[in-house]
LORO-66847 format. One record per atom (N, C-alpha, C, O): x, y, z. Coordinates in steps of 0.1 Angstrom, whole numbers, padded with zeros to 4 digits, always signed. Example, Ala and Ser with C-alpha at 12.3 -4.5 7.8 and 13.67 -1.06 7.14 Angstrom:
! LORO-66847
+0132-0057+0078 +0123-0045+0078 +0132-0033+0078 +0142-0033+0085 +0128-0022+0071 +0137-0011+0071 +0129+0000+0079 +0134+0011+0080 
***
This chain:
! LORO-66847
+1172+0837+0749 +1176+0847+0743 +1172+0857+0731 +1160+0857+0727 +1178+0864+0727 +1169+0873+0723 +1169+0876+0704 +1179+0881+0699 +1161+0872+0698 +1163+0873+0689 +1168+0883+0678 +1165+0894+0684 +1171+0886+0670 +1186+0892+0661 +1174+0908+0658 +1177+0920+0661 +1158+0902+0651 +1154+0911+0648 +1150+0912+0657 +1162+0913+0662 +1142+0914+0668 +1138+0919+0679 +1146+0933+0682 +1158+0934+0685 +1135+0947+0682 +1143+0959+0684 +1144+0957+0699 +1138+0948+0705 +1155+0968+0705 +1159+0973+0717 +1146+0980+0725 +1138+0986+0718 +1144+0978+0740 +1133+0983+0743 +1141+0987+0753 +1152+0982+0757 +1132+1003+0759 +1141+1005+0774 +1137+0997+0784 +1146+0991+0790 +1124+0994+0788 +1120+0980+0794 +1111+0974+0790 +1103+0977+0781 +1111+0960+0799 +1102+0950+0793 +1089+0946+0802 +1091+0935+0808 +1080+0951+0804 +1071+0946+0810 +1065+0932+0809 +1064+0926+0798 +1060+0925+0822 +1053+0911+0821 +1037+0915+0831 +1038+0915+0844 +1026+0918+0825 +1016+0920+0830 +1007+0908+0831 +1007+0902+0821 +1002+0904+0841 +0988+0898+0845 +0976+0905+0841 +0976+0917+0843 +0963+0897+0833 +0954+0905+0834 +0951+0912+0831 +0943+0919+0837 +0959+0915+0812 +0963+0928+0808 +0953+0929+0794 +0956+0934+0783 +0941+0923+0797 +0930+0925+0785 +0919+0935+0789 +0911+0939+0781 +0920+0939+0799 +0913+0949+0802 +0914+0954+0818 +0922+0948+0825 +0905+0967+0826 +0904+0973+0838 +0919+0979+0835 +0925+0981+0824 +0925+0981+0849 +0940+0985+0851 +0949+0977+0845 +0961+0982+0844 +0948+0967+0841 +0960+0958+0840 +0963+0963+0820 +0973+0961+0813 +0951+0970+0815 +0949+0970+0801 +0959+0986+0800 +0968+0989+0791 +0952+0994+0811 +0957+1008+0809 +0970+1010+0812 +0975+1019+0806 +0978+1003+0820 +0990+1000+0823 +0995+0994+0814 +1005+1001+0812 +0994+0984+0806 +0998+0983+0794 +1003+0994+0783 +1014+0997+0778 +0985+1000+0781 +0989+1010+0770 +0999+1022+0772 +1005+1029+0763 +1001+1023+0788 +1011+1034+0791 +1022+1031+0787 +1030+1040+0783 +1024+1020+0788 +1039+1016+0793 +1044+1014+0777 +1055+1018+0775 +1036+1010+0764 +1037+1005+0754 +1034+1024+0746 +1036+1023+0734 +1031+1031+0748 +1030+1045+0745 +1045+1053+0749 +1050+1063+0743 +1049+1048+0759 +1065+1054+0762 +1072+1047+0756 +1084+1052+0755 +1069+1032+0747 +1081+1032+0741 +1085+1017+0746 +1093+1011+0738 +1079+1009+0759 +1088+1003+0766 +1076+0990+0758 +1065+0992+0753 +1085+0974+0761 +1077+0964+0758 +1072+0958+0767 +1079+0957+0777 +1059+0952+0766 +1048+0945+0771 +1047+0931+0766 +1045+0928+0754 +1050+0923+0775 +1042+0911+0776 +1030+0910+0784 +1029+0910+0796 +1020+0911+0776 +1006+0914+0781 +0998+0900+0783 +0995+0894+0772 +0994+0894+0796 +0987+0882+0796 +0972+0883+0801 +0966+0893+0806 +0968+0872+0799 +0951+0870+0802 +0947+0853+0794 +0953+0845+0787 +0934+0853+0800 +0933+0837+0798 +0931+0836+0783 +0934+0825+0779 +0928+0844+0775 +0921+0848+0764 +0932+0858+0754 +0929+0870+0750 +0946+0850+0752 +0953+0862+0742 +0947+0867+0731 +0951+0877+0726 +0938+0862+0727 +0933+0863+0713 +0924+0883+0718 +0925+0894+0713 +0917+0878+0732 +0914+0897+0736 +0923+0907+0736 +0920+0919+0734 +0934+0902+0737 +0945+0913+0739 +0946+0920+0726 +0943+0931+0723 +0952+0908+0718 +0952+0913+0703 +0943+0926+0697 +0946+0936+0691 +0929+0919+0702 +0919+0927+0696 +0920+0938+0701 +0919+0947+0693 +0923+0942+0717 +0922+0956+0723 +0935+0962+0716 +0935+0974+0712 +0945+0957+0714 +0959+0964+0713 +0966+0963+0694 +0974+0968+0687 +0956+0953+0694 +0965+0951+0673 +0981+0939+0675 +0984+0930+0683 +0987+0943+0665 +1000+0938+0666 +1009+0950+0665 +1008+0959+0657 +1020+0948+0673 +1032+0958+0674 +1048+0949+0677 +1049+0938+0682 +1054+0954+0672 +1067+0946+0677 +1067+0950+0692 +1070+0939+0696 +1066+0957+0702 +1067+0958+0714 +1057+0950+0723 +1059+0950+0735 +1047+0941+0717 +1040+0937+0723 +1036+0923+0716 +1034+0919+0705 +1037+0916+0731 +1035+0903+0729 +1025+0900+0737 +1025+0905+0749 +1013+0888+0731 +1000+0887+0737 +1002+0870+0744 +1005+0863+0734 +1000+0865+0753 +1004+0855+0759 +0995+0851+0769 +0992+0857+0779 +0987+0834+0762 +0975+0833+0773 +0983+0827+0782 +0993+0819+0780 +0975+0832+0797 +0980+0828+0806 +0967+0825+0814 +0959+0834+0815 +0966+0812+0821 +0958+0814+0833 +0969+0811+0844 +0979+0803+0845 +0963+0823+0854 +0976+0822+0866 +0977+0811+0875 +0988+0809+0881 +0963+0803+0877 +0962+0790+0885 +0969+0782+0880 +0967+0771+0885 +0977+0781+0870 +0985+0772+0862 +0999+0773+0862 +1004+0781+0854 +1005+0766+0871 +1016+0771+0875 +1028+0763+0859 +1039+0767+0859 +1026+0757+0853 +1035+0751+0843 +1033+0761+0830 +1042+0765+0823 +1021+0765+0829 +1017+0778+0820 +1023+0791+0822 +1025+0799+0812 +1026+0793+0837 +1035+0807+0841 +1046+0806+0835 +1051+0815+0827 +1052+0795+0838 +1065+0790+0837 +1068+0792+0818 +1079+0796+0813 +1056+0789+0811 +1057+0788+0799 +1059+0798+0793 +1067+0799+0784 +1049+0810+0800 +1047+0821+0793 +1060+0834+0797 +1063+0843+0791 +1063+0830+0807 +1081+0834+0813 +1090+0832+0801 +1099+0840+0797 +1087+0819+0798 +1100+0816+0786 +1095+0820+0776 +1103+0820+0768 +1085+0825+0771 +1079+0829+0755 +1084+0847+0758 +1089+0855+0749 +1082+0850+0770 +1086+0867+0771 +1103+0868+0771 +1110+0878+0769 +1108+0855+0773 +1125+0858+0775 +1127+0851+0764 +1140+0851+0765 +1124+0844+0754 +1126+0844+0740 +1128+0854+0729 +1137+0855+0721 +1112+0862+0733 +1116+0875+0726 +1120+0886+0728 +1121+0894+0719 +1122+0889+0742 +1130+0902+0744 +1137+0901+0756 +1138+0910+0764 +1142+0888+0757 +1155+0883+0769 +1157+0883+0782 +1164+0876+0791 +1145+0895+0782 +1145+0900+0800 +1134+0906+0804 +1128+0912+0796 +1129+0905+0817 +1112+0909+0820 +1125+0920+0828 +1136+0915+0831 +1122+0933+0831 +1120+0943+0841 +1115+0945+0849 +1120+0947+0860 +1102+0946+0845 +1088+0950+0857 +1077+0936+0852 +1074+0932+0841 +1073+0933+0865 +1062+0925+0870 +1053+0933+0875 +1055+0942+0882 +1040+0928+0870 +1028+0935+0873 +1018+0923+0878 +1010+0921+0869 +1016+0918+0888 +1011+0909+0893 +0995+0920+0892 +0992+0930+0898 +0990+0915+0884 +0977+0921+0884 +0963+0917+0883 +0952+0922+0887 +0967+0904+0877 +0952+0892+0876 +0948+0887+0886 +0954+0882+0895 +0928+0890+0886 +0929+0887+0903 +0911+0893+0901 +0908+0899+0891 +0905+0891+0910 +0892+0895+0909 +0883+0892+0923 +0886+0883+0931 +0872+0900+0925 +0863+0900+0937 +0855+0892+0941 +0851+0885+0932 +0851+0890+0953 +0843+0880+0960 +0830+0887+0970 +0833+0890+0982 +0818+0890+0965 +0810+0901+0974 +0800+0888+0980 +0794+0879+0975 +0801+0894+0995 +0789+0885+1001 +0799+0885+1015 +0811+0888+1015 +0791+0882+1026 +0795+0881+1037 +0805+0871+1041 +0803+0861+1036 +0816+0871+1049 +0822+0859+1048 +0814+0840+1050 +0818+0830+1044 +0802+0842+1062 +0796+0830+1061 +0787+0828+1052 +0781+0818+1051 +0786+0839+1044 +0779+0834+1029 +0785+0829+1022 +0778+0822+1014 +0800+0829+1021 +0809+0826+1009 +0809+0807+1012 +0811+0803+1024 +0809+0801+1004 +0811+0788+1000 +0830+0783+1000 +0840+0788+0994 +0830+0776+1007 +0842+0769+1003 +0847+0769+0992 +0858+0774+0991 +0841+0762+0981 +0847+0764+0967 +0849+0776+0962 +0860+0777+0956 +0842+0788+0964 +0841+0803+0964 +0855+0805+0969 +0865+0808+0962 +0856+0802+0981 +0869+0809+0990 +0881+0806+0978 +0885+0814+0970 +0884+0788+0981 +0896+0784+0974 +0895+0794+0957 +0904+0802+0955 +0888+0792+0951 +0889+0796+0939 +0895+0812+0939 +0903+0817+0931 +0890+0816+0949 +0897+0835+0951 +0908+0832+0954 +0916+0840+0947 +0914+0823+0963 +0927+0824+0971 +0937+0816+0955 +0949+0820+0953 +0932+0807+0946 +0939+0802+0940 +0943+0814+0927 +0954+0815+0923 +0932+0823+0921 +0939+0837+0914 +0947+0843+0921 +0959+0844+0919 +0938+0850+0934 +0944+0859+0941 +0961+0860+0944 +0968+0869+0941 +0966+0849+0952 +0970+0846+0961 +0982+0841+0952 +0991+0847+0947 +0976+0820+0950 +0982+0813+0950 +0987+0820+0932 +0999+0821+0929 +0978+0823+0924 +0980+0829+0911 +0992+0837+0910 +1002+0837+0902 +0989+0843+0919 +1006+0857+0920 +1018+0852+0919 +1026+0854+0911 +1017+0839+0934 +1026+0831+0936 +1036+0821+0926 +1047+0818+0927 +1025+0819+0915 +1028+0809+0905 +1041+0819+0893 +1051+0814+0888 +1037+0831+0892 +1041+0841+0884 +1051+0848+0888 +1058+0855+0880 +1052+0847+0899 +1065+0854+0905 +1074+0844+0906 +1085+0847+0900 +1073+0833+0912 +1082+0824+0911 +1090+0820+0901 +1101+0815+0902 +1080+0825+0887 +1085+0818+0874 +1095+0831+0873 +1107+0829+0873 +1089+0846+0871 +1098+0856+0869 +1113+0859+0877 +1123+0864+0872 +1110+0855+0889 +1118+0862+0898 +1139+0853+0892 +1150+0857+0894 +1136+0844+0887 +1152+0837+0882 +1159+0847+0878 +1171+0850+0881 +1151+0852+0870 +1160+0854+0856 +1165+0871+0860 +1175+0876+0855 +1156+0879+0870 +1155+0889+0878 +1171+0889+0889 +1180+0898+0891 +1169+0881+0893 +1182+0874+0905 +1195+0874+0896 +1205+0881+0898 +1194+0866+0887 +1205+0862+0874 +1206+0879+0872 +1215+0884+0879 +1199+0888+0865 +1208+0899+0863 +1201+0908+0873 +1194+0917+0869 +1203+0905+0889 +1203+0911+0899 +1197+0929+0899 +1202+0940+0902 +1186+0924+0893 +1178+0940+0885 +1162+0935+0884 +1161+0924+0880 +1152+0941+0888 +1140+0942+0884 +1128+0950+0894 +1131+0956+0904 +1120+0951+0890 +1106+0957+0901 +1098+0946+0901 +1094+0944+0890 +1093+0935+0912 +1080+0930+0914 +1066+0941+0919 +1067+0945+0931 +1057+0945+0911 +1049+0951+0912 +1036+0946+0913 +1030+0943+0902 +1027+0942+0929 +1016+0933+0929 +1007+0944+0936 +1008+0951+0945 +0997+0941+0927 +0986+0951+0927 +0975+0944+0938 +0970+0933+0935 +0973+0953+0951 +0965+0952+0962 +0952+0956+0962 +0944+0950+0955 +0948+0965+0969 +0938+0972+0969 +0933+0981+0981 +0940+0980+0991 +0923+0989+0981 +0922+0994+0997 +0920+0987+1005 +0921+0989+1017 +0916+0972+0997 +0908+0962+1008 +0919+0958+1014 +0917+0953+1025 +0932+0959+1007 +0942+0952+1014 +0949+0962+1028 +0957+0957+1037 +0942+0975+1027 +0947+0983+1037 +0938+0976+1051 +0943+0971+1061 +0921+0979+1046 +0915+0978+1058 +0900+0969+1052 +0894+0972+1041 +0896+0960+1060 +0885+0952+1054 +0875+0957+1060 +0875+0964+1070 +0861+0952+1051 +0849+0952+1053 +0841+0945+1050 +0841+0936+1042 +0829+0948+1059 +0817+0937+1058 +0815+0934+1042 +0816+0944+1034 +0811+0924+1037 +0807+0918+1023 +0819+0919+1016 +0817+0913+1005 +0830+0924+1017 +0840+0923+1010 +0850+0913+1017 +0861+0915+1012 +0850+0906+1025 +0858+0900+1039 +0869+0890+1030 +0881+0891+1030 +0861+0880+1021 +0873+0870+1020 +0883+0875+1007 +0894+0871+1005 +0876+0886+0999 +0886+0891+0992 +0895+0900+0998 +0907+0900+0995 +0890+0907+1007 +0900+0915+1016 +0912+0907+1022 +0923+0910+1026 +0905+0895+1022 +0918+0887+1031 +0930+0886+1021 +0941+0890+1023 +0928+0881+1012 +0931+0877+0999 +0942+0889+0994 +0952+0885+0987 +0940+0904+0997 +0945+0915+0994 +0955+0915+1006 +0967+0917+1003 +0952+0914+1017 +0960+0913+1029 +0971+0901+1030 +0979+0901+1039 +0970+0890+1018 +0983+0881+1020 +0989+0889+1010 +1001+0890+1011 +0983+0896+0999 +0996+0906+0990 +1001+0910+0998 +1013+0908+0998 +0995+0918+1007 +1004+0931+1013 +1019+0921+1024 +1031+0923+1026 +1011+0910+1028 +1025+0907+1033 +1034+0898+1025 +1045+0900+1028 +1032+0889+1016 +1041+0885+1006 +1044+0896+1001 +1054+0893+0995 +1043+0907+1000 +1050+0919+0993 +1059+0925+0998 +1066+0934+0995 +1057+0918+1011 +1065+0933+1027 +1078+0924+1027 +1090+0929+1028 +1076+0909+1027 +1088+0899+1029 +1094+0902+1013 +1105+0907+1013 +1089+0900+1003 +1097+0901+0994 +1104+0913+0993 +1115+0912+0989 +1101+0926+0997 +1107+0935+0997 +1120+0934+1008 +1130+0940+1004 +1122+0929+1017 +1132+0924+1024 +1141+0911+1020 +1152+0909+1024 +1134+0905+1012 +1139+0894+1008 +1153+0898+0990 +1164+0894+0986 +1144+0906+0984 +1153+0910+0973 +1162+0921+0971 +1173+0921+0965 +1154+0934+0979 +1163+0949+0976 +1180+0945+0986 +1188+0954+0989 +1182+0930+0992 +1197+0932+0989 +1202+0928+0975 +1214+0928+0972 +1192+0923+0964 +1199+0915+0955 +1197+0923+0941 +1200+0919+0929 +1190+0937+0946 +1188+0951+0937 +1177+0948+0931 +1177+0952+0919 +1169+0944+0934 +1157+0943+0928 +1144+0948+0938 +1145+0946+0950 +1136+0954+0933 +1122+0963+0940 +1112+0953+0943 +1112+0943+0936 +1102+0955+0953 +1090+0953+0955 +1084+0963+0960 +1089+0971+0968 +1071+0961+0954 +1062+0974+0956 +1049+0966+0955 +1046+0960+0945 +1042+0968+0966 +1027+0968+0966 +1021+0980+0957 +1027+0991+0956 +1009+0976+0952 +1002+0991+0947 +0983+0989+0954 +0974+0981+0952 +0984+1000+0961 +0967+0997+0970 +0958+1004+0959 +0957+1015+0964 +0953+1004+0953 +0940+1016+0944 +0931+1018+0952 +0935+1012+0962 +0923+1022+0954 +0908+1027+0960 +0900+1023+0946 +0906+1016+0938 +0890+1027+0945 +0875+1027+0932 +0879+1035+0926 +0878+1047+0929 +0887+1029+0911 +0886+1032+0901 +0876+1025+0892 +0870+1014+0892 +0877+1041+0879 +0864+1032+0874 +0867+1027+0862 +0869+1031+0850 +0866+1015+0869 +0864+1000+0856 +0856+0993+0858 +0847+0996+0865 +0857+0981+0853 +0844+0973+0852 +0849+0959+0864 +0848+0946+0863 +0855+0967+0874 +0859+0955+0887 +0849+0953+0893 +0850+0943+0901 +0835+0959+0895 +0823+0959+0901 +0814+0950+0894 +0806+0943+0900 +0816+0950+0881 +0806+0946+0869 +0805+0928+0870 +0807+0925+0881 +0804+0921+0864 +0801+0904+0862 +0812+0900+0861 +0818+0890+0866 +0818+0910+0849 +0833+0900+0844 +0844+0899+0855 +0853+0891+0853 +0845+0906+0868 +0856+0912+0880 +0848+0907+0891 +0855+0906+0901 +0836+0904+0893 +0832+0900+0902 +0825+0890+0904 +0815+0889+0897 +0826+0882+0912 +0814+0872+0917 +0806+0873+0930 +0812+0876+0941 +0794+0871+0930 +0786+0877+0939 +0781+0862+0946 +0774+0854+0939 +0786+0860+0962 +0777+0849+0966 +0761+0850+0965 +0754+0859+0968 +0759+0837+0960 +0744+0836+0959 +0734+0834+0969 +0722+0835+0970 +0748+0829+0981 +0738+0829+0992 +0733+0834+1004 +0740+0837+1014 +0719+0837+1003 +0719+0853+1014 +0714+0851+1026 +0703+0846+1026 +0719+0852+1037 +0719+0853+1052 +0711+0867+1058 +0717+0878+1058 +0699+0867+1062 +0692+0877+1066 +0699+0885+1079 +0699+0898+1081 +0702+0879+1084 +0715+0887+1095 +0721+0896+1092 +0725+0905+1099 +0721+0894+1079 +0739+0906+1071 +0734+0912+1065 +0741+0918+1057 +0718+0914+1065 +0708+0927+1053 +0715+0936+1057 +0717+0943+1047 +0720+0943+1070 +0723+0958+1073 +0737+0955+1071 +0743+0966+1072 +0746+0948+1068 +0760+0953+1066 +0764+0947+1055 +0767+0956+1047 +0768+0929+1048 +0774+0925+1040 +0759+0928+1029 +0760+0928+1017 +0747+0930+1035 +0739+0931+1021 +0733+0942+1018 +0725+0943+1010 +0738+0954+1026 +0738+0969+1024 +0752+0970+1012 +0750+0976+1002 +0763+0965+1015 +0770+0963+1005 +0772+0960+0990 +0778+0964+0980 +0762+0951+0992 +0761+0945+0980 +0750+0953+0968 +0750+0952+0955 +0743+0959+0976 +0736+0972+0971 +0738+0985+0967 +0732+0991+0959 +0751+0988+0976 +0757+0996+0974 +0769+0994+0962 +0776+1004+0961 +0771+0985+0955 +0783+0985+0952 +0777+0981+0932 +0783+0981+0922 +0761+0978+0935 +0757+0980+0920 +0752+0996+0920 +0745+1000+0911 +0755+1006+0934 +0754+1017+0923 +0767+1025+0922 +0765+1035+0915 +0779+1023+0927 +0791+1024+0924 +0796+1020+0914 +0804+1027+0907 +0793+1012+0912 +0802+1005+0896 +0802+1013+0887 +0791+1017+0885 +0810+1018+0880 +0811+1024+0866 +0810+1043+0870 +0810+1052+0861 +0808+1044+0885 +0804+1057+0894 +0822+1059+0902 +0824+1064+0913 +0833+1054+0893 +0842+1052+0907 +0848+1066+0908 +0848+1073+0898 +0854+1070+0921 +0863+1084+0917 +0869+1084+0907 +0870+1092+0897 +0879+1066+0912 +0896+1070+0902 +0900+1071+0887 +0894+1064+0879 +0903+1074+0886 +0908+1079+0869 +0920+1066+0868 +0929+1064+0875 +0916+1058+0856 +0924+1044+0857 +0937+1050+0847 +0948+1044+0848 +0933+1062+0837 +0944+1065+0831 +0953+1074+0839 +0964+1077+0836 +0947+1080+0849 +0960+1089+0857 +0967+1071+0867 +0979+1068+0870 +0953+1063+0868 +0961+1053+0879 +0976+1047+0869 +0988+1044+0872 +0970+1046+0857 +0983+1043+0849 +0995+1052+0849 +1006+1047+0851 +0993+1063+0846 +1002+1075+0846 +1013+1073+0863 +1025+1076+0863 +1009+1070+0869 +1015+1072+0885 +1020+1056+0883 +1028+1054+0892 +1018+1044+0875 +1025+1034+0877 +1039+1037+0867 +1048+1028+0869 +1043+1049+0858 +1053+1047+0850 +1062+1057+0858 +1074+1058+0856 +1052+1065+0872 +1065+1074+0881 +1067+1064+0892 +1074+1070+0900 +1065+1054+0895 +1066+1043+0902 +1079+1038+0898 +1090+1038+0904 +1076+1032+0884 +1090+1028+0876 +1104+1033+0876 +1115+1029+0877 +1097+1046+0872 +1112+1057+0867 +1117+1061+0884 +1123+1072+0884 +1115+1055+0897 +1118+1060+0910 +1133+1056+0916 +1134+1045+0920 +1138+1061+0915 +1153+1052+0922 +1154+1045+0931 +1161+1037+0935 +1144+1051+0936 +1139+1044+0953 +1125+1040+0951 +1117+1048+0956 +1118+1031+0944 +1103+1029+0948 +1101+1027+0960 +1107+1019+0966 +1090+1035+0967 +1080+1028+0979 +1076+1012+0978 +1074+1004+0968 +1077+1009+0994 +1070+0995+0994 +1056+0994+0994 +1051+0984+0990 +1050+1002+0997 +1040+1005+0994 +1034+1022+0989 +1038+1033+0994 +1025+1019+0978 +1017+1028+0972 +1002+1031+0968 +0995+1025+0959 +1001+1038+0975 +0983+1036+0977 +0984+1047+0970 +0993+1056+0970 +0968+1045+0958 +0962+1052+0949 +0947+1058+0953 +0939+1051+0959 +0945+1069+0950 +0931+1074+0953 +0930+1082+0966 +0940+1080+0973 +0923+1090+0971 +0919+1094+0982 +0912+1088+0990 +0911+1091+1002 +0904+1075+0983 +0898+1069+0992 +0911+1062+1001 +0913+1065+1012 +0918+1053+0994 +0927+1045+1001 +0931+1055+1012 +0930+1054+1024 +0938+1068+1003 +0947+1076+1014 +0937+1079+1029 +0943+1079+1040 +0922+1081+1028 +0916+1082+1039 +0914+1067+1050 +0912+1068+1062 +0916+1058+1043 +0914+1041+1047 +0927+1045+1054 +0924+1044+1066 +0936+1047+1053 +0948+1043+1057 +0949+1052+1072 +0954+1047+1082 +0942+1068+1071 +0943+1074+1081 +0932+1070+1094 +0934+1072+1106 +0919+1064+1087 +0910+1057+1095 +0915+1047+1103 +0913+1046+1116 +0924+1037+1095 +0926+1025+1102 +0938+1028+1106 +0943+1017+1109 +0951+1041+1110 +0961+1041+1118 +0954+1047+1133 +0957+1044+1145 +0947+1053+1131 +0937+1064+1142 +0928+1050+1150 +0927+1050+1163 +0925+1041+1145 +0915+1034+1150 +0927+1021+1156 +0924+1018+1168 +0934+1017+1153 +0945+1011+1155 +0954+1022+1171 +0957+1017+1182 +0955+1033+1167 +0962+1039+1179 +0952+1039+1190 +0955+1036+1201 +0940+1043+1186 +0928+1043+1199 +0929+1031+1208 +0931+1031+1220 +0927+1015+1197 +0924+1005+1203 +0936+1001+1215 +0935+0996+1226 +0950+1006+1207 +0961+0999+1212 +0962+1007+1227 +0968+1002+1237 +0956+1023+1227 +0959+1026+1241 +0952+1020+1250 +0957+1019+1261 +0942+1017+1247 +0927+1015+1254 +0929+1003+1261 +0922+1001+1271 +0943+0990+1256 +0943+0982+1257 +0959+0976+1261 +0962+0964+1264 +0969+0989+1261 +0979+0987+1262 +0985+0984+1276 +0997+0983+1276 +0975+0983+1290 +0982+0977+1301 +0976+0958+1301 +0981+0949+1308 +0968+0957+1294 +0967+0939+1295 +0978+0934+1281 +0981+0922+1278 +0982+0945+1275 +0992+0937+1261 +1004+0939+1265 +1012+0930+1261 +1009+0950+1276 +1021+0942+1280 +1022+0935+1294 +1033+0934+1300 +1012+0932+1299 +1009+0921+1317 +1011+0907+1308 +1008+0897+1315 +1017+0905+1296 +1018+0893+1294 +1032+0888+1291 +1034+0877+1288 +1041+0899+1293 +1056+0893+1296 +1060+0888+1309 +1056+0893+1320 +1069+0877+1308 +1076+0875+1320 +1082+0886+1329 +1090+0894+1325 +1078+0886+1344 +1085+0895+1351 +1096+0896+1349 +1104+0886+1350 +1102+0911+1346 +1117+0917+1347 +1122+0912+1364 +1116+0914+1374 +1135+0902+1361 +1143+0904+1371 +1147+0913+1381 +1151+0924+1375 +1148+0913+1391 +1151+0924+1399 +1162+0929+1397 +1166+0938+1404 
***
């Protein structure tokens, strides 16, 4: 239900991980154009400290790994604004280290946030979108959801999962009038490579010094010097939700565009080299 004292807003966003990074930038851009934003984070006070209080903002504490809390947060959003038009599943973090270096606990906690947390929130939001036959689910993936790399293998695997889930959601929701898009940012100048958003596996294996080990060092050099402008990313998100026919995938940044081209070229070459073996596995065609 909507409170009679609540103003009407063109759109209502529900953004996870909105206290900093690109989540905060998207929230700022949406508020600046007059939309309402339900901004969630583990610490709601951090949101209020950043944005202050205003009629179009609802700060909600949400640990996305807690499914009942996700349901409660969505209920608070509907109580305040009556609907959710746009869901931005942005909450997540990175894990740096070789695949073998990552402990089972590190992998499990990463999946709990980056994959299962996204599912918790999506399941909580979709019923009211289906009821209204309207809405847009935006899942934040990464350049690492396009092409995996040494040192970020486990993190990239979570983003590959996000890509697959969004592709299925796109097919399932389109007949219901609901859009689904996976956004693939490259390296944007946020604190993603800092300790607030990136866990580094403490285990170090010398055999990976030239691969994952080198990436550990490179991450320190790149941090806070990334080429992508988060303000422009936020504006791209506004263009995305304005589109009459939003794409299934939206790569952001020239580094992601290069990764896509490189990946496609690699797959093309490898498929051509092994086409004979691949085609040989069918049952023989009847004469």
